Backbone bond lengths (Angstrom), bond angles and torsions (degrees), N, CA, C in turn:
res aa  C-N    CA-C-N  psi(-1)  N-CA   C-N-CA  omega(-1)  CA-C   N-CA-C  phi
1 M - - - 1.462 - - 1.527 109.32 -
2 D 1.361 116.81 133.42 1.461 120.12 -177.79 1.530 111.38 -75.10
3 C 1.337 115.23 178.39 1.470 120.21 -176.24 1.527 111.81 -62.41
4 G 1.366 115.60 -38.09 1.459 119.19 178.55 1.516 111.91 -62.33
5 G 1.333 116.41 -41.74 1.461 120.71 178.81 1.507 112.37 -65.49
6 V 1.333 116.06 -40.10 1.469 120.41 178.26 1.523 110.20 -63.98
7 L 1.349 115.82 -41.32 1.468 119.87 178.85 1.525 111.00 -62.28
8 V 1.349 116.02 -46.32 1.471 120.26 178.30 1.526 110.60 -60.51
9 K 1.329 116.05 -41.46 1.466 121.00 -179.47 1.515 111.82 -57.43
10 Y 1.330 117.04 -49.52 1.463 119.91 -175.64 1.528 112.40 -78.01
11 V 1.340 116.57 -30.80 1.465 118.58 174.03 1.521 109.96 -64.55
12 L 1.348 116.32 -41.94 1.461 120.60 177.99 1.522 110.81 -62.85
13 F 1.341 115.72 -40.46 1.468 119.57 178.61 1.532 110.39 -62.21
14 I 1.335 117.04 -44.17 1.464 120.78 -179.90 1.528 110.48 -65.88
15 F 1.338 116.99 -40.55 1.455 120.99 176.83 1.524 110.88 -56.42
16 N 1.312 115.58 -42.09 1.461 118.61 -177.07 1.532 112.30 -71.73
17 I 1.315 116.04 -28.76 1.468 118.30 172.10 1.526 109.06 -63.33
18 L 1.353 116.00 -41.55 1.463 120.33 176.84 1.526 110.79 -63.81
19 F 1.339 116.78 -38.03 1.461 120.80 177.22 1.520 111.44 -60.80
20 V 1.325 115.58 -42.00 1.468 119.49 178.47 1.524 109.70 -58.35
21 I 1.331 116.26 -45.28 1.469 120.71 179.64 1.528 110.21 -64.08
22 C 1.351 116.65 -44.54 1.474 120.58 178.39 1.523 111.18 -61.44
23 G 1.324 116.20 -41.28 1.463 119.90 178.25 1.514 111.96 -60.77
24 I 1.325 116.23 -42.28 1.465 120.47 178.89 1.523 110.58 -64.49
25 L 1.348 116.56 -42.38 1.468 120.65 179.81 1.526 111.82 -63.75
26 I 1.337 116.52 -40.78 1.467 120.47 178.85 1.526 110.40 -66.40
27 I 1.342 116.85 -39.78 1.468 120.40 177.04 1.523 110.32 -62.01
28 V 1.336 116.62 -43.28 1.468 120.94 179.35 1.526 110.59 -62.94
29 L 1.351 117.10 -45.33 1.459 120.73 179.56 1.519 111.17 -61.68
30 G 1.329 116.68 -46.14 1.457 120.22 178.27 1.521 112.35 -61.88
31 S 1.335 116.55 -39.26 1.465 121.12 179.11 1.516 111.22 -64.63
32 I 1.341 116.36 -40.98 1.467 120.32 178.85 1.525 110.20 -62.96
33 M 1.335 116.18 -43.57 1.465 120.48 -179.10 1.526 111.38 -65.61
34 V 1.344 116.50 -40.98 1.466 120.02 178.28 1.519 110.69 -66.02
35 S 1.337 117.23 -42.24 1.463 120.47 -178.60 1.521 111.39 -64.31
36 K 1.338 116.36 -33.52 1.457 120.26 178.34 1.519 111.58 -66.33
37 M 1.335 115.84 -32.99 1.456 119.71 -175.30 1.521 113.20 -104.64
38 S 1.333 117.72 -1.08 1.465 120.70 -173.41 1.519 112.62 -63.96
39 D 1.314 117.77 -25.52 1.460 120.29 -179.29 1.526 112.43 -68.45
40 F 1.329 117.39 -12.18 1.447 120.47 -177.72 1.526 112.23 -101.13
41 S 1.315 117.50 15.04 1.463 120.91 -173.30 1.521 113.12 -64.84
42 N 1.334 118.55 -18.87 1.451 120.55 179.45 1.527 111.86 -94.42
43 V 1.324 117.38 7.71 1.448 121.84 -178.87 1.528 109.22 -102.89
44 E 1.330 115.84 137.52 1.462 120.53 178.47 1.529 110.36 -58.87
45 Q 1.312 115.64 141.94 1.472 124.94 -179.73 1.532 112.73 76.34
46 A 1.322 117.48 6.10 1.463 118.57 179.23 1.524 111.24 -65.57
47 F 1.336 117.16 -28.84 1.460 118.39 178.94 1.525 111.34 -60.76
48 N 1.343 116.35 -38.88 1.465 119.74 177.64 1.519 110.96 -60.64
49 T 1.313 116.72 -35.47 1.456 120.93 179.86 1.517 111.00 -69.44
50 N 1.325 116.74 -37.31 1.459 121.38 -176.21 1.528 113.34 -90.58
51 S 1.334 118.50 -6.78 1.460 120.66 -169.76 1.529 112.74 -60.32
52 V 1.337 117.79 -43.01 1.464 120.25 -179.66 1.523 110.33 -64.61
53 A 1.343 116.96 -42.35 1.461 120.63 179.80 1.525 111.43 -63.82
54 I 1.336 117.25 -38.58 1.463 121.26 178.90 1.529 110.25 -65.39
55 V 1.332 116.22 -42.68 1.467 120.30 177.30 1.523 110.23 -60.76
56 L 1.332 116.69 -40.70 1.464 120.85 177.91 1.526 111.17 -60.56
57 L 1.328 116.86 -43.44 1.463 120.63 179.06 1.526 111.05 -61.47
58 V 1.331 116.46 -44.79 1.468 120.58 -179.84 1.522 110.25 -63.14
59 L 1.334 116.94 -46.09 1.461 120.59 179.63 1.522 111.62 -63.25
60 G 1.338 116.14 -40.46 1.465 119.65 178.79 1.519 111.95 -60.68
61 C 1.336 116.20 -43.39 1.471 120.29 178.35 1.531 110.84 -65.04
62 M 1.333 116.69 -40.38 1.469 120.18 179.42 1.530 110.74 -64.29
63 I 1.340 116.18 -43.73 1.470 120.01 178.83 1.522 110.24 -59.45
64 F 1.322 116.45 -43.10 1.461 120.86 -178.30 1.526 111.20 -62.35
65 V 1.337 116.95 -48.93 1.472 121.22 -177.26 1.529 111.37 -66.65
66 I 1.343 116.17 -45.76 1.464 120.07 -178.39 1.525 110.83 -65.61
67 S 1.324 116.90 -36.62 1.468 120.38 178.59 1.523 111.28 -62.89
68 F 1.310 116.31 -38.09 1.460 120.11 177.80 1.525 110.22 -63.52
69 L 1.350 116.20 -40.89 1.468 120.89 176.96 1.526 110.37 -62.23
70 G 1.337 116.78 -41.59 1.455 120.67 179.02 1.512 113.11 -65.24
71 C 1.331 116.47 -39.31 1.471 120.50 177.33 1.525 110.73 -60.26
72 C 1.317 115.87 -47.41 1.467 120.33 -179.36 1.530 111.13 -64.23
73 G 1.344 116.61 -43.80 1.458 120.20 -178.66 1.514 112.19 -63.86
74 A 1.340 116.67 -40.03 1.464 120.13 -178.40 1.516 111.66 -70.83
75 I 1.316 117.67 -48.38 1.461 120.21 -172.97 1.520 111.36 -73.00
76 R 1.359 117.55 -28.74 1.465 121.23 179.75 1.543 112.03 -97.02
77 E 1.319 116.48 -2.16 1.471 122.11 -179.84 1.525 111.18 54.07
78 N 1.321 114.71 48.16 1.462 121.28 -179.14 1.526 109.54 -97.07
79 N 1.330 116.42 113.34 1.460 121.25 -175.19 1.524 112.25 -63.96
80 C 1.327 116.82 -39.65 1.466 120.85 -179.18 1.532 110.74 -62.94
81 S 1.335 115.90 -47.08 1.468 120.29 179.52 1.516 111.45 -62.25
82 L 1.336 116.02 -40.78 1.459 120.05 -179.82 1.532 111.52 -67.17
83 S 1.318 117.40 -37.77 1.464 120.76 178.35 1.524 110.96 -65.61
84 M 1.334 115.65 -44.83 1.464 119.77 176.78 1.526 110.74 -62.45
85 Y 1.321 114.82 -42.18 1.462 120.19 179.25 1.527 110.80 -60.46
86 S 1.330 117.12 -41.94 1.466 121.41 179.68 1.522 111.13 -61.69
87 I 1.331 116.30 -44.52 1.466 120.86 -179.75 1.525 110.39 -63.63
88 F 1.336 115.73 -47.42 1.466 119.91 179.46 1.528 111.40 -62.31
89 M 1.343 116.03 -41.18 1.453 119.93 -177.69 1.519 111.40 -65.52
90 L 1.334 116.90 -39.56 1.461 119.80 177.07 1.530 110.79 -63.38
91 G 1.340 115.72 -44.21 1.456 119.50 177.68 1.518 112.39 -62.54
92 L 1.330 115.77 -41.31 1.460 120.95 179.42 1.528 110.70 -64.95
93 F 1.330 115.89 -40.97 1.465 120.88 178.25 1.527 110.55 -59.88
94 L 1.340 116.42 -46.46 1.462 120.32 -179.31 1.527 111.40 -65.23
95 C 1.343 116.57 -39.87 1.475 120.23 178.20 1.521 111.22 -64.19
96 Q 1.321 115.74 -42.04 1.458 119.48 -177.72 1.527 111.07 -66.30
97 I 1.342 116.48 -41.02 1.466 119.70 176.49 1.525 110.01 -61.66
98 A 1.345 116.39 -39.94 1.465 120.57 179.83 1.533 110.69 -62.76
99 V 1.335 116.83 -42.33 1.469 120.71 179.48 1.523 110.55 -64.39
100 I 1.337 116.67 -43.76 1.467 120.74 -179.61 1.524 110.42 -61.25
101 V 1.343 115.81 -45.35 1.466 120.36 179.39 1.532 110.06 -63.24
102 Y 1.348 116.18 -41.69 1.466 120.51 179.06 1.517 111.07 -60.38
103 V 1.331 116.60 -47.69 1.468 120.57 -179.15 1.527 110.19 -64.57
104 W 1.332 116.54 -40.08 1.454 121.65 -178.80 1.525 111.23 -64.91
105 V 1.353 115.55 -47.10 1.468 120.62 -174.62 1.525 111.55 -79.11
106 Q 1.337 116.41 -38.32 1.461 120.76 -173.67 1.531 113.27 -93.73
107 R 1.328 118.09 12.78 1.462 120.19 -178.33 1.535 112.49 -52.63
108 P 1.350 119.87 -46.74 1.479 118.86 179.13 1.525 112.85 -59.35
109 Q 1.350 116.06 -38.85 1.467 119.34 179.73 1.525 111.07 -68.64
110 I 1.339 116.37 -37.62 1.463 120.12 178.20 1.523 110.30 -63.63
111 I 1.345 115.91 -46.63 1.466 120.43 178.62 1.518 110.64 -62.17
112 D 1.330 116.59 -39.30 1.468 120.69 179.67 1.527 110.55 -63.58
113 S 1.343 117.30 -41.55 1.468 121.01 177.68 1.523 110.86 -62.67
114 I 1.342 115.49 -40.74 1.464 120.16 179.21 1.524 110.14 -63.67
115 D 1.337 116.30 -44.25 1.468 120.23 179.57 1.524 111.61 -59.92
116 K 1.349 116.09 -38.92 1.463 119.64 179.59 1.522 111.21 -64.69
117 V 1.348 116.02 -39.60 1.459 119.88 178.40 1.517 110.34 -64.60
118 V 1.344 116.58 -47.02 1.472 120.64 -179.45 1.529 110.36 -61.50
119 Y 1.330 116.02 -42.82 1.471 119.28 -179.51 1.525 111.06 -64.39
120 K 1.327 116.54 -40.10 1.471 119.40 -179.56 1.527 110.65 -66.69
121 V 1.330 116.58 -39.00 1.470 119.73 176.53 1.525 109.57 -61.30
122 W 1.333 115.90 -42.41 1.469 119.73 179.94 1.533 111.02 -65.07
123 E 1.328 117.36 -43.46 1.464 121.58 -178.31 1.531 112.17 -65.69
124 Q 1.342 116.30 -28.34 1.471 119.96 -177.12 1.531 112.43 -96.27
125 R 1.323 116.46 15.44 1.474 119.77 -176.21 1.521 112.96 -61.42
126 A 1.328 117.02 -28.56 1.468 119.52 -178.44 1.520 111.81 -68.12
127 V 1.338 116.91 -31.16 1.462 120.32 -177.38 1.527 112.64 -108.43
128 D 1.327 116.87 -12.78 1.471 120.06 -176.88 1.529 110.28 -143.03
129 Q 1.328 116.34 55.48 1.462 122.19 -177.89 1.534 113.36 -59.66
130 P 1.349 120.62 -35.47 1.474 119.68 179.79 1.526 113.87 -57.49
131 V 1.345 117.42 -34.02 1.459 119.72 179.06 1.527 110.13 -67.22
132 L 1.337 116.34 -42.96 1.467 120.11 177.65 1.528 110.46 -65.23
133 D 1.327 116.67 -40.10 1.473 119.88 177.55 1.525 110.81 -60.31
134 A 1.330 115.81 -42.02 1.464 119.72 179.97 1.523 110.41 -63.14
135 M 1.329 116.79 -41.75 1.462 120.17 179.30 1.524 111.05 -64.76
136 Q 1.316 117.06 -44.12 1.465 120.55 -178.45 1.527 111.97 -65.70
137 R 1.309 116.73 -36.19 1.468 119.20 177.30 1.530 111.29 -72.51
138 S 1.330 117.04 -40.01 1.467 121.01 -176.91 1.521 111.60 -65.65
139 F 1.333 116.54 -41.48 1.462 120.40 -173.56 1.521 113.38 -105.90
140 K 1.342 116.42 6.55 1.476 120.83 178.14 1.528 110.03 52.86
141 C 1.341 115.70 54.25 1.460 120.86 -177.58 1.527 109.90 -131.47
142 C 1.340 115.64 172.11 1.466 119.86 -179.92 1.524 109.20 -149.59
143 G 1.338 116.65 123.95 1.450 120.92 -178.78 1.517 112.09 77.37
144 Y 1.339 115.69 178.37 1.465 119.47 179.32 1.529 110.38 -80.65
145 Y 1.340 116.48 -60.11 1.459 120.22 174.82 1.533 111.61 -91.76
146 K 1.339 115.83 -38.87 1.466 121.73 -178.29 1.519 108.01 -166.31
147 F 1.318 116.08 170.59 1.470 119.91 -177.70 1.525 112.07 -60.94
148 T 1.354 117.87 -23.08 1.471 120.84 -179.54 1.529 112.13 -66.28
149 D 1.332 117.76 -12.98 1.467 120.40 177.42 1.521 111.75 -62.00
150 Y 1.332 116.62 -23.64 1.463 119.84 179.74 1.523 111.53 -75.54
151 G 1.331 117.10 -22.39 1.463 120.81 175.81 1.507 115.21 65.71
152 S 1.307 117.66 24.49 1.468 119.88 178.08 1.519 109.15 -149.58
153 M 1.320 115.71 167.41 1.461 121.05 179.48 1.517 112.15 -82.95
154 T 1.340 116.31 -13.57 1.460 121.00 179.62 1.522 109.22 -106.49
155 L 1.314 115.29 124.04 1.460 121.09 -176.38 1.522 110.34 -115.81
156 P 1.353 117.86 159.57 1.473 119.99 176.60 1.532 111.12 -60.40
157 A 1.303 116.35 148.53 1.468 120.61 -179.66 1.525 111.62 -59.91
158 S 1.337 116.98 -26.50 1.469 120.07 -178.78 1.525 112.44 -64.99
159 C 1.350 118.07 -22.86 1.462 120.77 177.29 1.522 111.07 -63.56
160 C 1.325 116.25 -30.34 1.471 121.02 178.67 1.520 111.23 -102.84
161 D 1.344 115.87 5.16 1.465 120.90 -174.54 1.520 109.65 52.94
162 S 1.325 114.54 43.91 1.467 121.74 -175.33 1.519 110.22 -107.24
163 T 1.303 115.49 156.00 1.474 120.28 177.32 1.522 111.45 -90.98
164 G 1.331 116.40 -2.16 1.458 120.51 -179.78 1.519 111.67 -74.06
165 S 1.331 115.37 -167.69 1.468 120.13 -177.61 1.515 112.92 -94.91
166 S 1.341 117.53 -16.39 1.457 120.08 -178.68 1.521 110.53 -154.25
167 C 1.346 114.52 175.83 1.456 121.47 -177.32 1.518 108.24 -137.81
168 N 1.328 117.06 142.54 1.458 121.57 -178.35 1.523 110.55 -91.60
169 V 1.335 115.83 144.24 1.466 121.23 -178.76 1.522 111.69 -56.51
170 S 1.334 118.05 -37.70 1.462 121.85 -177.76 1.533 112.17 -60.69
171 Q 1.322 117.00 -20.79 1.459 121.04 -178.40 1.529 113.51 -85.13
172 V 1.328 117.22 -13.30 1.472 120.00 -174.44 1.525 112.85 -124.45
173 L 1.312 117.80 20.62 1.468 121.05 -178.18 1.531 112.20 -58.60
174 L 1.324 116.15 -33.89 1.462 120.28 -178.71 1.531 112.91 -102.77
175 T 1.321 116.60 5.67 1.466 120.86 -179.10 1.531 110.18 -78.61
176 P 1.330 118.75 128.94 1.478 120.21 -179.20 1.523 111.71 -74.46
177 G 1.321 115.49 162.62 1.454 120.58 172.42 1.526 110.24 -73.05
178 C 1.318 116.91 159.71 1.467 120.13 -175.43 1.525 112.26 -67.76
179 K 1.324 117.94 -30.53 1.466 120.51 178.04 1.525 110.38 -59.28
180 S 1.317 117.26 -52.26 1.464 120.65 -178.50 1.523 111.78 -71.33
181 A 1.328 117.76 -33.28 1.468 120.90 -179.26 1.520 111.25 -66.73
182 V 1.331 117.09 -43.81 1.464 120.92 179.98 1.531 110.21 -69.37
183 E 1.326 116.88 -40.87 1.468 119.95 177.68 1.529 111.07 -61.63
184 S 1.338 116.16 -41.25 1.465 120.43 179.16 1.523 110.81 -63.30
185 F 1.340 116.50 -41.29 1.459 121.14 178.28 1.527 110.60 -59.74
186 W 1.324 116.73 -46.32 1.462 120.02 -179.19 1.520 112.30 -70.99
187 D 1.323 117.63 -37.46 1.467 120.14 176.89 1.522 110.72 -56.89
188 K 1.314 115.63 -46.44 1.461 120.58 -179.13 1.516 111.17 -63.46
189 N 1.324 117.43 -43.79 1.464 120.62 -177.00 1.515 112.92 -75.64
190 V 1.341 117.91 -30.42 1.457 120.25 176.67 1.527 109.94 -64.96
191 S 1.338 117.37 -38.31 1.466 120.49 176.88 1.522 110.64 -63.32
192 I 1.322 116.49 -41.13 1.467 120.66 177.29 1.521 110.24 -61.92
193 I 1.331 116.64 -43.90 1.464 121.23 179.99 1.527 110.49 -60.10
194 K 1.333 116.57 -45.62 1.463 120.34 -175.96 1.523 112.14 -64.01
195 Y 1.323 116.20 -53.33 1.464 118.93 -172.32 1.527 112.65 -78.81
196 A 1.327 116.73 -37.50 1.462 118.88 175.04 1.527 109.71 -67.03
197 G 1.326 116.42 -38.12 1.460 120.33 179.22 1.516 112.32 -63.98
198 L 1.331 116.97 -39.85 1.460 120.10 178.18 1.528 111.14 -65.23
199 G 1.331 115.88 -39.19 1.461 119.39 177.93 1.519 111.96 -64.52
200 V 1.324 116.26 -44.53 1.467 120.55 179.41 1.529 110.35 -65.40
201 A 1.339 116.97 -39.19 1.462 120.70 -179.92 1.529 111.09 -62.97
202 A 1.336 116.99 -38.50 1.467 120.43 178.30 1.530 110.68 -64.03
203 I 1.327 116.11 -40.49 1.469 120.31 178.15 1.527 110.15 -66.43
204 E 1.337 116.42 -39.86 1.467 120.35 179.45 1.529 111.40 -62.30
205 L 1.329 116.94 -41.93 1.453 120.34 179.40 1.529 111.11 -64.37
206 T 1.331 116.75 -41.12 1.465 120.94 177.49 1.522 110.58 -63.05
207 A 1.325 116.60 -43.13 1.464 120.67 179.70 1.520 111.11 -64.31
208 F 1.330 117.29 -38.57 1.468 121.23 177.41 1.531 110.37 -59.55
209 I 1.330 116.98 -45.41 1.471 121.25 -179.82 1.529 110.62 -64.36
210 F 1.329 116.39 -44.85 1.469 120.66 179.78 1.525 111.11 -63.11
211 A 1.330 116.93 -41.32 1.473 120.51 -178.82 1.526 110.46 -64.82
212 C 1.332 116.50 -40.57 1.475 119.98 177.90 1.528 110.22 -62.74
213 C 1.333 116.66 -43.10 1.468 120.64 179.76 1.528 111.22 -63.63
214 L 1.347 116.20 -44.16 1.462 119.91 -178.60 1.524 110.90 -67.15
215 A 1.332 117.30 -42.66 1.470 120.60 178.66 1.517 110.74 -62.24
216 N 1.319 116.67 -39.50 1.461 120.85 179.05 1.525 111.19 -65.19
217 Q 1.328 116.83 -40.55 1.461 119.87 179.28 1.524 111.44 -67.74
218 I 1.337 116.69 -37.54 1.464 120.02 177.79 1.523 110.38 -64.35
219 R 1.334 117.35 -39.90 1.471 120.87 177.33 1.525 110.83 -64.28
220 N 1.329 115.83 -43.30 1.468 119.36 179.33 1.523 111.58 -63.47
221 N 1.333 116.96 -39.80 1.467 120.75 177.54 1.522 110.85 -63.49
222 G 1.342 115.75 -37.27 1.454 119.60 178.67 1.514 112.01 -66.72
223 R 1.336 116.85 -38.50 1.452 120.11 178.30 1.529 110.86 -66.30
224 R 1.336 116.05 -42.83 1.485 119.18 -179.39 1.526 111.70 -63.28
225 S 1.333 115.55 -35.40 1.472 118.72 -178.10 1.516 111.89 -68.93
226 N 1.349 117.65 -18.40 1.466 121.70 179.49 1.535 113.11 -81.85
227 F 1.330 114.87 -11.24 1.483 118.22 -179.22 1.528 111.20 -97.97
């Protein structure tokens, strides 16, 4: 293999190490998002709220597994592994672009689904207070719009994230309502998904091109060795 092929081989190997790290980070991000919303799993439309996080988890696992295949194919100069890796990487690239476009275009619908879940949790507080408590503790919020939604001076202990039986109004004057707190959480994470996803997609496309070049050179070397 010439110097160019050796360079492509090791660059591809390093890229895949980066992919492994990116895959782990995406899995962690998706896990955090799912854990934040997992308390709402018994509420209708909760799947819509968790759908982006679930897709992130699946993509993160795929990136991790495919990257391992790419590492092995590059370092062992295995044409079959590299060809499979190229196909998977192209598919992964297209899926990731689709997810980014979906999140970008459907952001209002995603936020609307989240608002419906939060509102339903608030409306069902009389019969399912633990779910509302979990939401208020997770997002450091109180009430739907604000703590005044409770209409009393005594608030649930979850508004203060306290283990006691109640919470004082003076402790939550600056605490946001759960509607705005959950929206803020998703706004921040949607931005991370968009820009981190675009960066990862660019790396995936580069790796796909490098893998095709390396696989082609390995095939050509094999043909020359037969003569």
